[in-house]
N, C-alpha and C positions, 0 to 999 in steps of 0.2 A: 447871305446865300440862301437859295431855295433848294432844299434837298428832299427827294423822295426816298425814304429809308426802308422800303420793302418792295423789291422788284424781282421778277422772275424772267429768265430767258428760256430759250429752247433747250437749255440743259436740264430744265424741269420737264418731266414727261407730259404735263398738261398745259404747257405754255407755248405760244406761237411767236414770241418776240425774239428775233434773231440778234445775237450779240453785236453784230456789225451795225445794227440799226438803232441800238439803244441811245447813244449819245446824240445822234442827229434828231431822233424823234423827241428826246427829252429837251433838247435845246429849243426846238420849235414851240414847246409848251412852257418855255420860260424857266426851266430848271437849270441850276448850276452844277448839279451832280445827283448821283443816285447811290443807294446801297443795293448791290446785287446779292440776293439771298435765295439761290436756287435750292430746290429740295435735295438734300443729301450730298451736295457737292459744292466746293468752292471754285470749280473750274470756270463756271460762267462769269463770275466776277473778275477773275484773273484775265480771261480773254477780253472782256469788255474794256478793262483798264488798258490793255495792250493796244486795242483798236481805237481808243478815244483820244481826242485832242487834249493837249496838256492843260488847257484852261478848264476842262470838264473833270470834276472830282468824282472818282469812282471808289467807293468803299467796298472792298471784298467781304463777303459774308456767306452764310449758309443757314437754311432752315433745317434744324436737326430733329429727327424723331427721338423721343424718349419713351419710356414705358408708361408715361402719363400724358402724352401729347407732345406737340412740337414747341421748340424754343428757337428763337432767332439768335444767331451769333453775328455781331458786326465787328469789322476790323480784324478778321482772321484770314490767313492765307494758306492754312493747312487744313486737311480734312478732319472732321470731328466725328468720331464713331457714335452711333446711336447707343442708348443705354439708360440707366437710371438718371433722373433729372439732376441729382446732386453730383454724380460723376461727370455728366455732360457739362454742367456749370463749371466745375473745377477745371476741366480740360480747356474750355473756352478761355477762362481767365489765364491759364498757363500760357496760352498763345497770345495773350495781350488783348483779347477781345472783350466786348461788352455783351452781357447776357440780357436779352429782351424777352418779355412775356408778350407774345402776339395775340391779338383778337381774343382776350381772355373770356369774354362772355358770349361769343358767337357759337352757340351750341348746335347750330345747323351743320357745323363741320366736325368730322370725326377727329381732325387734327388738333382741335382746341384742347388746351391743357386741362387736366382734371386736378382737383385740389387747388383751385385758383388762390384762395386766401392763404393757404400754407406756402405755396411756391412763390407767391408774390414777395414774400419776405427775403428770399434768397437771390432773386434776380437783381440786375443793376438798374433796369428801367422797365416801364410798362408802355406798350403801344396803346395809346388812347384814341387813335383814329385809324381805322383800317377801312378803306373804301369798298372792300368786298363784303363787309358785313351787310346783312339783309335789312337791318334797321338801325336807326340812330341810337336806339335804346342801348344796344350792345356797347357802342362807343362811349355813351354817357356813363354807363356803369364802370367801364374801364377807367375813365377819368376819375370817378369817385374812388375807385380802388387805389389809384396812384396817390391821390391826396391822403387817403386814410393811412397808407403805408409809408408816406413820405418819400415816394420814389420819383426820380426823374422820368420824363415822358419822351416818347417818340411817336412818329406818325408815318404811314406809308400807304400807297395805293394798293399794294399787293398785286401790282400789275402783272398780267400774263400776256397782255397784248398791248400794242402801241397806244391804242385809244384810251387806255387807263392811266397812262403815265401822268404824274403830277396831280391826280385827283385828291391826294392827301400828301402833305409835306410838312417839314419843319423849316422855320426861318431862323437863321443863326448868323451872328456876326463873329466870324472866325475865318482863319486861313489854314488850308492844308488839312491832312488827315489828323494830325495831332491836335490841332486847334479845335476841330469839330468834335473829336472824341472827348476832349476836356469840357467843351461846352455842354455836350449831352449829359455827362456825368454830373456837372454842376447844376443842371437844370436851366441853363441859359438858352432856351429855345422857345419859340412860339409855334403853335400848331394850327394848321389850316386844313380843311378837308371838305369833301362832298362825296356822297356815295356813288358807286358805279352802277350802271344799269344791271338788273338781275340777269340779263341774257349772257353776260360774260361767263357765268358759271356753266351755261350750256356750251358755250364755245370751248371752254377748257375740257369739258366732258368729251366733246367731239374730237378734239385734238388727241386726247389720251387714248380713246378707243381706236382711232385711226392708226396711231403708232403701234398699239398692241396688235391690231389686225395685220399690219405690214410685217411685224415681227413673226407672227404665226405663219404667214405666207412664206416668209423667208426661210423659216425652219423646215417647211414642207417642200421647198423647191430642191 
């Protein structure tokens, strides 16, 4: 199976990928499934799963704010409150989820976790390829971190738009959510990826500012 394990939909303020388009666009790009990890909510993943064909695997998840940066939660169907990284990690595991350290060395993003070396010890896996990183160096350092800490790995495009889907993925021989979850934790995945064009960050900025503007206009009407 080819799975993109870091995807955002329009449930994220800065993403333009509609939930109803995810499966169709992902299948066009040869993917068998995705993990939907919207900022601060699991709603996007649950909606995508409902709208997708049975043969397309949808892993519900969320990108959670912590006091030291963002963490990814995979295989969770309930909301996870922001907070201290240890508390957030504990809550994700209570829900049966996997805790992933995303883009650990992409310091161009304010959401990148601080205290990488320390927090790498408590997560379940490290994202070693994120297509929205501005350079390959960030991903190579992430792979080194995973090896040094003996952690399983994941990869994802961090797609906010359809054109990004599948730019990074894991290849896994497994069936269903439980099989994929077990394979990730055991480290039985292969990673493939390429960087997205830098202009996708501008696209996200424009979508975010447009939505904020519409919100302000709505408040003033």
